[in-house]
C-alpha positions in Angstrom: 6.5 3.0 9.3 4.6 1.6 6.3 0.9 2.1 5.9 -0.8 -0.2 3.3 -4.3 0.9 2.3 -6.1 -2.0 0.7 -9.5 -3.5 0.1 -10.4 -7.2 0.5 -11.7 -7.5 -3.1 -8.6 -6.0 -4.8 -6.4 -8.6 -6.5 -3.5 -6.1 -6.7 -3.7 -5.5 -3.0 -3.5 -9.3 -2.4 -0.5 -9.6 -4.7 1.3 -6.7 -3.1 0.7 -8.0 0.4 2.2 -11.3 -0.6 5.2 -9.6 -2.2 5.8 -7.5 1.0 5.5 -10.6 3.2 7.8 -12.7 1.1 10.4 -10.0 1.6 9.9 -9.7 5.3 8.5 -6.2 5.1 6.3 -5.3 8.1 3.4 -2.9 7.4 0.1 -1.7 8.9 -2.7 -3.1 6.8 -5.6 -0.6 6.6 -8.8 -2.0 5.1 -10.6 1.0 3.5 -13.8 -1.1 3.3 -13.9 -1.1 7.1 -12.3 2.3 7.9 -14.1 5.5 6.7 -11.2 7.7 7.9 -8.8 5.6 5.8 -10.9 6.4 2.7 -10.4 10.1 3.4 -6.6 9.6 4.0 -6.3 7.8 0.6 -8.2 10.6 -1.2 -6.0 13.3 0.6 -2.8 11.5 -0.3 -3.6 10.6 -3.9 -6.6 12.7 -5.0 -8.3 9.4 -5.9 -10.3 6.6 -4.4 -8.1 3.7 -5.5 -6.1 1.0 -3.8 -3.5 -0.3 -3.2 -1.7 2.7 -1.8 1.5 2.5 0.2 2.7 5.3 2.4 6.4 4.6 3.2 7.5 7.3 5.6 5.5 9.9 3.7 6.4 8.6 0.2 3.2 7.6 -1.5 3.1 4.8 -4.0 -0.1 4.1 -5.9 -0.7 0.6 -7.3 1.9 -2.1 -7.3 4.9 -0.2 -8.7 7.4 -3.0 -8.1 10.4 -1.0 -9.2 9.6 2.0 -6.9 8.7 -0.2 -4.0 12.0 -2.1 -4.3 13.9 1.1 -4.5 12.3 2.7 -1.4 12.5 -0.5 0.7 16.0 -1.6 -0.5 14.6 -4.9 -1.8 16.8 -6.8 -4.2 14.2 -8.5 -6.4 
């Protein structure tokens, strides 16, 4: 299960969404602008209030860390 915490005004979020979609990766898109609980979850997981944040089966990735994302999801990029 992949949770993707994002915001509609975040260009990095948009780029990461496109990257995941291009590679056929399914994820739950959680808009922190509309979900107050999601804001708390991001702060608990990262200690910050920044997006994008990916939660890949408990592994937290902050920002668009292409190398780490590819490694965890077995993407050959």
